[in-house]
N, C-alpha and C positions, 0 to 999 in steps of 0.2 A: 408383672412378667417376672420369672426368676434370667438372674444373669446367666449365660451361657457357660455348661462347665466346660474343663479340660477336655483332651480328648480323651487322656487316659482315667479318666474317671469314667465318664461316658461307655468304656469297654468293661466294665466293670459293672455299669449299673443295669439291672432288670427293667421289666415290661411290669411290675406287679402292678402298676397303676391300673395296665387293663384290668386286668381279674376283678379288682374292684371297681368296674364302671357303674357310674351312678346309672339311674333312668334317664332318660332325653330330657333335659330340659330346657324350658325356651327364656330368651331372650328379651324379650319384647318390653315396652315401654308403653304405656297407657296411652300417650298421645301421637305414637306412630311418626315420632319425625325423622329425618333420616338419619340410618346409622341403626337405629332400634331394631330390625331386621324383623321387626314384630308380623309382618304379613297380614297387616291391616290397611286398610287402606287410606294413604294421608296426603288425600286430595290429589287434584290431576298435575300432572309431570309429566311436560314432555319431552322423553329422553328414551333413546332407543342405543342401546348397553350391549358394544360388539365383545362375546366371548368366547375367545379362542379355546377351546373343549381339550384339543390336545388328545383326542381319541374318536374313535371309528364311529364313523352313524351309525353300525349298528350293534356299538359296544353296550352291554347292560346298564353302563354303568350312565352312559349315552342318555339310555332311554330313560333313567334315572332324573336326569337333568331336564331333558327334555321336560318331563310330568310336575316337578318345581317347579321349573320358569314358566307354565301356563300359570299355575296356584297365586306365582309372584304379582306374574300381570295382570289376573283377575281382579288381584285387590288395590293391584297399584296401577289405576286410571292412566292411560297415554304412556307409561313406562313398555318397553318394546325388548327383550333379551336376548338377542338374534345369536344363538347357539350355531359357531362354526364350529367342524366335524375335523380335523387333520388330515391333511393331504394326504402325500407320499412323503414328506422328510419336512415334520414337523420341526424340528429344532433347525435347521439348515432357514424356512421362510421366516421363525421368529430371530433368528440373527440377523436376515436382510431388512425385517419393519424396523428394529431396534436402528438398527444402521442409518436408516432414512428417516427417523424421529417419527415413525407410524406405529404405533404400540397400541392395539386393541387396547380398549377398559381392562379387561379382567383377561388372565389367561392364564393355561393351566403350566405350574414352575418344573415340574415332571422330573422331579430332585435337585433342581438347582434354583432353589428360590432367594437364598444369600449368593452364591459364589460365582452362579454368570447374570443373575438379574436382580438383584439386591439396589444393583443404582437406579433400574428404573420403574423400582415400584414405591408403592406410598408403605411405610409403615403403619403397621396395625396392632402393636403390642399393645396397647388403648381399649382394642377391642370388645366385649364382653366374655369374647373365648376364648382368649388370648393365654390365660394362665391354666386353661385347658388341656392344653397341646400337651400329648404323653412324655414323661422327660427323656425316652429313647430316642428323639428327634433332637431333643435340646443343642446336642453339637454340632447338626448341620441345617436347625432351622433357625438358631436365636444366636445373634451375634455376642460380642463378646461386651457389647455396648446395651446387652438385653430389646435389641430392636428384633421387627420376626417380621416379613415382608409376603406369607401367605399364609392361608386358612387348609393342614390338610385332612381331609375327606378320609381317608386311610392310610395306613401303612404297608409296606413291603417287607413283609416276614418271612426270612426263611431258612434253613439249610445245605441237608443233601433232600431231593425230592424224591422218595420212588413208589413204585405200585406192588403195591399189599401183596395184591395173589401174586405175583412172580414170586416175589421174595419165600411166601409161605409154600408155595411148590417146589422149591428148591432147598427148602428148610431152614431158612436162616433170617434169623431174629434180630430186626433192626436196630431192639436198644441193646444190642449187646457189641455193637459199634463203636469202639470206645477209641481207636488208632485205624491210622491209615494201613496197616496189618490188616486187623480187622476186614476194616473195609474190604482188601485186595484177596484177603477170605472166605469173603461174600462173593465178591464178582466171580472170583474159581467156580464157585457156586450153580451161580448164576449163566454162566457163559456156555451159549450155544449156539447153531445155526441160527434159532429160528429168536433167539433175545440178544441184543446188545448190555453188557452191562452199566456202559457210561454211555448215553449218547446224546451229541452233543451237536446243534443247527448247526457248522459248520463257521467259517472264520467270523464272522457276525455276532455271534454265541460263545467265542473260547472265552474273549476277554470279559465274561459273564461269572465261565467258571473261573478265575485267575483270580477275579475280586475278593471270590469267596472263598477261596484257600487259601489265597497271601496276609489273612489276617491271622492263621494260624500255624507261621513261622517266624515272625516279627513280635520279637519280646519288648515290655516297655520300652528300656532303655533305646533300643533301636528305631520305635515306633517316635520316641523324640529326636534323636538323627532323623530323621527323615522332616520332621517338621520346622526344624531347622537347617532344612535344606542341603543335607547330607546324606545321597542314595546309599541304602545297605544292600551290597550287590549279593552278600553270604544269604540272605535272608529273602532277596524273590529266587535267585537260583534253585534254592531247597523249593522252594515252588514249583518251577518251572519242572522242576527232578521229579513230584510225586507226578506231574500230567504227564511226563513224557513216559515216567512205569508202566502209566495206564497205555501207553501206545506201543509200548514193547510187548506188553503181556496180551494182545487182541482184545485189550476190555472195552477198545472206541469204536463206536460204527463204523464199518464199512464206506459208507454213504455219507462219510463226515464233510466231505469237500463240498459238496451240492446240498448238503441238507440244509434245511428250512428252519422257524418255529414254529412254522404249522407243523414240519414235521413231527421233531420234537415232541409236540403237542399230541399228534396221531400212536406216536410208537410207545408214547407212556397211558395212554388212552386204551391203546390196542396191546399192552399184554410184550411190547415188542421192545420194551426198554425196564431196566430194570431200576438206575439210580442215574437222575438230572439234577445239572446245576443252573440255576437261573431265578428270576424273579417269580413271586407267587399268581404274575398274569398266568404262568403256565399252567395249574391247577385249574384255573377257569378255564383257560383255553381245552385242555384234556378231557370237562368237563364236557365241552360243546361237543364233541366228538365221540363220548361214548359217556352220557350221560349217572351210568351204573359203575363206572371205575373207581377199586378202592387205593385212595391212594395217600400217603402219609408223610410227612418229611422228622427226619431227625436232624440234632447238633451236628457243626463240623469240629472233626478234632482238632487236636491240638497238639504241634510238634515240641511247643516250648515249654512243659512242662503244665502249662497254664488249664483249666478247666475247658471242656468244649464249650462254645458258644453259638449261636445262632447269627445270624447275618440280618441290618432293617435299615429300614428309612424312610425319606419322604419319597411315596409312590406319585399319586394324585393330591395336589394343590393348588388354590385360586390367588393371584394375587390380583390386585389392582394396582394401572398404571398412574403416577405421578402425574402424567403428564394428561390425565382423561379429560373433556371438559365435564363430565358427571361423576366425578369421586365420590360424591355423597349418596348416590344412587349404586353405586358400582358397590360402594363397599356395603351399603345395604342389606345387597342382595349378596354378599358374602356371608353376611352374619345371616342372612337366612337359610342359605345354606348352612350354616355353624350349626342352626337348631335341628337342621335335616339330619344329622350327619350319619347318623344308623341307619335309616335309609341309603344314602350313597354307600356307606360302608357295605351293606348287604350287597348291594348291586355288584359288588366287585367281590364278594368271598373274602372279602380281608376283614381283619383288623380294624376301625375306626382310629381316627389320627388324633382325637380327643378324650379324655375319661366321661365326658360328659356322653357318648354313645354306649350301645349295646353291643354285643354280639351276635351271627348266626353265620358261621364257618361251613357250615353244611358236612361234606365228608373227611372235613382234616380235623374238622373241632376236635376230636381225639387226642393226637399229633399236637393241637395248639394246648389243652387242658393236661395233658401230658408234661410237656418241655417246657412252658411257659408259665402256667399257671401252680405246677407240684414241683416241680425241678424250678421252676426260677431259674434256667439258665440264660446266663449274660446274653447282652445280644450288644454288636457292637454295630457301627455303621459300616459304612457304603468305604474299603479302604483309600478309592480312586476319589474320595470327595472331602476327604478328612487329608492325605496326606500324601495324594500326587496335585502337583500344581495343572489347572487347565490348560485342557489339552492332549493329558495325558493319555486319553482312554485306547485309543487308536493308537498308539504304540503300545498298550500293553494287548490287544488288541493281536497286532501284526507279530510280536515278540512269542506269546502265546500260539499263535497260529502255523507258527515257521518252526516251535515244538514237535507239537501233533504230526505236524505233516513232513518229521526231518529234513526243513530246506535249512534246518541251522542246530549247531550246538546247545545247551541250555547255557552253557558260558558264553556263546557269543553275542544270542540271544540276551543276557542279561546285560552286559554290554550295550548293547545299542539302546536299550531301555535308560540307561544310566547316564548317556548320550542326551536323550531325550529331556530325562528329567532335571540334571545338567542344566541346557539352555532352555526351558521354558519356567525353570524355575528364577533365571536370571532374568528374565526377561519379566518376572511377577515382583524384582525388587528396583 
């Protein structure tokens, strides 16, 4: 396991390793001992593994997990993999359980394997798949000491998501959007009574927009200041100014305040949205509403003079509780999932989190080939996971929403974010 890289070095790292991904290779041993992930029977072991998947019961990833769990159970007599779907608030439920010392054997770390869950998870850097974690995940998933606490089955990599047919009908070439001025010109062309240039799923999704735009308003020196505990107000306000300008220009969907993630997916699928900002899960959701929708993504413009960039990070990843009574079996099952990372990634229409996986991204494969494989576009980590103290997401959501809804000026919203940053950063020291 390689040691964790600095935040600035990852900003300029590429995901070229994904392009040259090897054919899926197993990591089995001949004797089938626990920890081998062999999929072969290792004798009768009575163990029930509670696995909090963090996924909806009808999610395609959940279905893939169900099939693999059944296969593992068939090969391991006495082992039961209890797949538990996500409830209404998975994150809150996990916080309660961890506080009560009632951790499941395995759980989905959903982007927070180190910062939020690391102290509760078994270090896995000695497992056979650990050296195959893709480089773009090292800053957020690998500690400075080289520890890793979860196995990533896929990554979330995205930029500006677009409906290709909407852009084509308006005469917009997405590849020509190199700056926010270019973006505004494209938005003007697609803006109509039936198409919103920028569709945002209400307050809960506003922070997802900010989290992507903001990496292009902070230069490397300012990022260093943030990691050292100094909030850079000018760069944060610059991000809010960009988003505020969309509202002033009438680019944001009129139903913003009541819109949801499903509404975002439907609008994208039905050609009612030109551009969206959010996780790659939006691709899956849009395809569920319209399997024939023509989608793509382009990199984010940068205001710092740096190159255009994509945003990526840990999406679905599974860790083993250090307090589990069945750590060997739980770890072995996670290793078994690593052997099948190609199937798990395909189920989510996302790039695999291990270089041993191969890809089939469906309709977004051309965008991936163009911007990742050919252009070697830099991939930066999610801003909040690296540069903001834990607990800042809600403040980013509130401040962005207040600017979109004209409840606060960008300067006042920035000051509010600074106050939150200073308070939360102080609590971590």
